[in-house]
SENUMI-715928 format. One record per residue (C-alpha): x, y, z; residue in three letters. Coordinates in pm, whole numbers, padded with zeros to 5 digits, always signed. Example, Ala and Ser with C-alpha at 12.3 -4.5 7.8 and 13.67 -1.06 7.14 Angstrom:
! SENUMI-715928
+01230-00450+00780ALA;+01367-00106+00714SER;
This chain:
! SENUMI-715928
+00149+02584+03395MET;+00054+02869+03160GLY;+00048+02851+02787ARG;+00398+02942+02688ARG;+00312+03005+02324SER;+00098+03301+02432GLU;+00409+03467+02570ARG;+00612+03419+02251LEU;+00618+03687+01988GLY;+00602+03617+01617LEU;+00912+03821+01538GLN;+01239+03654+01463GLY;+01334+03301+01364PRO;+01277+02987+01562LEU;+01520+02919+01842ALA;+01873+02873+01721GLY;+01793+02938+01354GLU;+01901+03202+01105SER;+01671+03369+00858THR;+01808+03221+00536GLY;+01584+03079+00266GLU;+01667+02723+00372GLY;+01548+02801+00725ASP;+01218+02936+00597VAL;+01163+02608+00417ILE;+01256+02421+00734GLN;+01006+02620+00938VAL;+00730+02528+00692VAL;+00836+02164+00709SER;+00829+02168+01087ARG;+00485+02330+01091ALA;+00353+02042+00884PHE;+00525+01799+01119ASP;+00325+01951+01403VAL;-00001+01918+01212LEU;+00079+01555+01129ARG;+00071+01478+01500CYS;-00306+01528+01498PHE;-00435+01211+01331GLU;-00800+01298+01397GLY;-00976+01622+01475HIS;-01059+01489+01823GLU;-00693+01437+01912VAL;-00573+01675+02183ARG;-00202+01733+02240LEU;+00011+01963+02451GLY;+00340+02121+02347ASN;+00541+01859+02533LEU;+00359+01572+02360GLU;+00403+01738+02022ILE;+00772+01799+02091ALA;+00822+01432+02172ARG;+00639+01316+01860ARG;+00824+01557+01632CYS;+01163+01534+01798GLY;+01179+01915+01826LEU;+01269+02145+02117PRO;+00967+02246+02318ARG;+01044+02615+02265SER;+01033+02562+01888THR;+00704+02376+01916VAL;+00560+02657+02130SER;+00631+02910+01858ARG;+00487+02686+01591LEU;+00167+02604+01780THR;+00116+02972+01859HIS;+00149+03066+01492THR;-00072+02778+01378LEU;-00333+02882+01635THR;-00339+03239+01505ARG;-00383+03098+01153MET;-00677+02887+01262GLY;-00496+02560+01191GLN;-00502+02474+01563LEU;-00731+02563+01852VAL;-00602+02604+02207TYR;-00811+02449+02486LEU;-00730+02646+02805PRO;-00892+02396+03042HIS;-00680+02108+02910ASP;-00379+02322+02814GLN;-00378+02129+02488LYS;-00439+02188+02121TYR;-00665+02027+01864ARG;-00709+02084+01490LEU;-00872+02417+01416GLY;-01142+02529+01172PRO;-00899+02626+00897SER;-00739+02281+00896ALA;-01080+02113+00883LEU;-01205+02346+00609ALA;-00895+02286+00401MET;-00914+01907+00438SER;-01285+01910+00354THR;-01234+02112+00037SER;-00963+01872-00075MET;-01166+01558-00011MET;-01487+01634-00196ARG;-01453+01377-00473GLY;-01716+01161-00308LEU;-01857+00998-00619GLN;-01541+00834-00745VAL;-01419+00764-00391ARG;-01745+00586-00321ASN;-01687+00371-00627LEU;-01336+00290-00507ILE;-01466+00210-00159ARG;-01734-00019-00302MET;-01476-00204-00511ARG;-01250-00249-00208LEU;-01543-00383-00008GLN;-01638-00630-00281GLU;-01294-00786-00259VAL;-01289-00766+00122ALA;-01608-00973+00138GLU;-01428-01259-00039ARG;-01122-01271+00182ILE;-01090-01263+00563PRO;-00866-00960+00563GLY;-00842-00584+00538THR;-00787-00373+00227ILE;-00650-00021+00214GLY;-00601+00242-00054PHE;-00318+00463+00070VAL;-00111+00765-00027ILE;+00243+00856+00090PRO;+00313+01135+00337ASP;+00680+01169+00419ARG;+00770+00855+00620PHE;+00414+00724+00636HIS;+00130+00602+00420MET;-00216+00744+00491VAL;-00540+00554+00432TYR;-00765+00727+00177LEU;-01012+00438+00182GLU;-01043+00120+00386TYR;-01253-00198+00375ALA;-01266-00519+00575ARG;-01472-00834+00594ALA;-01705-00865+00891TYR;-01504-01161+01019ASN;-01160-01011+00963ALA;-00931-00945+01256VAL;-00953-00571+01318SER;-00627-00377+01288LEU;-00785-00056+01417ASN;-00731+00115+01083SER;-00969+00356+00916THR;-00965+00645+00670THR;-00692+00886+00779GLY;-00489+00626+00970THR;-00113+00665+00922ARG;+00109+00359+00886ILE;+00486+00333+00861SER;+00649+00308+00520ILE;+00932+00098+00661ALA;+00718-00151+00853ARG;+00432-00228+00614THR;+00378-00399+00280ALA;+00218-00078+00151ALA;+00528+00122+00236GLY;+00764-00135+00089HIS;+00563-00141-00235ALA;+00576+00239-00254TYR;+00952+00249-00191ALA;+01013-00028-00445ALA;+00830+00170-00714ALA;+01057+00473-00674LEU;+01355+00526-00899GLU;+01675+00403-00729PRO;+01798+00758-00663SER;+01464+00862-00509ALA;+01451+00546-00300GLN;+01803+00610-00175GLU;+01711+00964-00071ARG;+01412+00827+00119LEU;+01632+00574+00296LEU;+01897+00835+00374ALA;+01634+01064+00526ASP;+01501+00776+00734MET;+01847+00680+00854GLU;+01903+01038+00964ARG;+01564+01097+01130GLU;+01417+00754+01217ILE;+01708+00507+01199PRO;+01517+00220+01360ASP;+01262+00228+01076ASP;+01532+00244+00811ALA;+01668-00087+00940LYS;+01340-00252+00838HIS;+01338-00109+00486LEU;+01693-00105+00351ARG;+01770-00481+00379PRO;+01466-00572+00170SER;+01481-00283-00080ALA;+01649-00478-00359ALA;+01427-00784-00314GLY;+01115-00568-00305ASP;+01213-00403-00633ARG;+01269-00740-00801ARG;+00935-00868-00674SER;+00756-00561-00806LEU;+00925-00586-01145GLN;+00865-00961-01179ASP;+00522-00995-01019ASN;+00363-00653-00986GLY;+00342-00666-00606TYR;+00542-00681-00283VAL;+00489-00918+00010ILE;+00586-00859+00371SER;+00535-01114+00646ARG;+00511-01031+01017GLU;+00693-00703+00963LEU;+00504-00469+01197TRP;+00279-00728+01360ASN;+00394-01087+01428PRO;+00053-01220+01327HIS;-00009-01021+01008ILE;+00120-01061+00652SER;+00068-00803+00382GLY;+00068-00785+00004ILE;+00061-00454-00182ALA;+00083-00305-00530THR;+00152+00058-00636PRO;-00045+00264-00885LEU;+00091+00582-01041TRP;-00122+00897-01012SER;-00028+01153-01280PRO;-00257+01408-01117GLN;-00072+01398-00784TYR;+00267+01288-00921GLN;+00310+01005-00674THR;+00239+00638-00628PHE;-00079+00535-00453LEU;-00084+00184-00308VAL;-00347-00085-00267ILE;-00265-00315+00024THR;-00420-00627+00175ILE;-00349-00755+00526GLY;-00425-01110+00641LEU;-00348-01342+00930LEU;-00011-01510+00875SER;-00145-01834+01025ALA;-00407-01852+00748MET;-00198-01731+00454TYR;+00160-01835+00400ASP;+00357-01680+00114GLU;+00241-01947-00131GLY;-00126-01878-00062LYS;-00069-01504-00082LEU;+00074-01549-00430ARG;-00178-01802-00559SER;-00503-01679-00398GLU;-00462-01315-00304ILE;-00223-01171-00564ALA;-00460-01224-00861PRO;-00741-01043-00679GLN;-00506-00761-00579LEU;-00390-00710-00937LEU;-00747-00718-01068ASP;-00832-00455-00809LEU;-00543-00239-00925ARG;-00665-00253-01283ARG;-01019-00165-01179ASP;-00915+00131-00965ILE;-00672+00240-01235GLY;-00966+00246-01477GLY;-01171+00457-01236LEU;-00889+00706-01189LEU;-00818+00724-01561ASP;-01185+00800-01622GLY;-01162+01093-01379MET;-00833+01218-01512GLY;-00663+01080-01203GLY;-00826+01341-00980ASP;-01029+01175-00705PHE;-00988+01432-00426LEU;-01175+01724-00581THR;-01544+01764-00653ASP;-01690+01617-00969ARG;-02038+01624-01115SER;-02253+01316-01158ASP;-02222+01364-01532ALA;-01846+01333-01507ALA;-01879+01016-01302VAL;-02108+00867-01565SER;-01823+00898-01814ARG;-01583+00691-01605ILE;-01423+00411-01802ALA;-01562+00063-01746VAL;-01338-00122-01497PRO;-01104-00370-01661ALA;-01259-00660-01474ALA;-01579-00618-01677THR;-01408-00586-02015MET;-01349-00873-02259PRO;-01022-01047-02191ALA;-00886-00933-02528THR;-00905-00569-02419THR;-00707-00613-02098LYS;-00347-00499-02131LYS;-00047-00473-01904THR;+00258-00254-01938GLU;+00609-00274-01806GLU;+00699-00067-01504THR;+00823+00269-01632SER;+00870+00638-01558HIS;+00895+00594-01182GLU;+00860+00880-00940LEU;+01168+01081-00849GLU;+01059+01194-00506ALA;+01126+01552-00418GLY;+01292+01637-00748ALA;+01000+01827-00894GLY;+01003+01639-01223ARG;+00738+01776-01457THR;+00711+01517-01733ARG;+00416+01294-01648PRO;+00503+00925-01608PRO;+00263+00662-01731ARG;+00061+00469-01479SER;+00248+00180-01325LEU;+00140-00140-01495ARG;+00393-00398-01383ALA;+00342-00750-01507ARG;+00082-00919-01294ASP;+00304-01222-01247GLY;+00026-01478-01253ARG;+00189-01688-01519GLY;+00406-01945-01346GLY;+00368-01788-01002GLN;+00247-02049-00755GLY;
């Protein structure tokens, strides 16, 4: 079968669409949906596979992949009749991920904690209905979950996603749920019933726990961290075997380490102005604030949860970093 996108012109809207401003925005959104299908630059997908993943008509996908190919975001492989990420996509991602110094410090801190617990630790950022791993660490004896930097996980089916959703203002959380119910209703069924309880847990304890949500053998505990630079919540998440850690042990043994890790990473981000994805000089890294874990106890402070993200609303006033109570007093 020939490459249909080669036979499609660039004139005119996508199939069945008008040319209004809202449609232009929708076309951009759909183009990003196509790019999201490629989780690694080695992934190769055809139009039919992309259409199934995106839930779009194949004719629409053909137009999008053709345009993205001409832009260099995708490369067409004639022998396979498939696409893979192109040079422009790789160049753009590389330029945005150059903050190696501070990211190395974050990775080292994650690994330090991972060596003490038989689990996996992730530092993730939201992307529509998913969370994406920015950094990842695991103990040598931890059960592998096949996650690595760049892995996408469901917001609705993971502790990381539940912690992110719980940190949103109620109106923003409701919009997220409404979008899920419209586009991925099965996922929404996993998130909405626990939304209120997750919010209470975050407010009272500073973290959210999910047990056997996406995997019957895995429990997760996660805490959000506000990034003023990127105007969203990042999340630190820890996954462990449910057979080894019931909810009581998660609260008593893992939660304190998770909250210490949040304070440490928060200190690193504050020292870099919250910007960890762009290039920084060694001199700038040398000025990073000392992590809270190394400070005298009298200098450690916590703040109430405040100024939560209103997703998609374009709010410009910068919220303070999330510093929910760590919940270690009286939490067994």
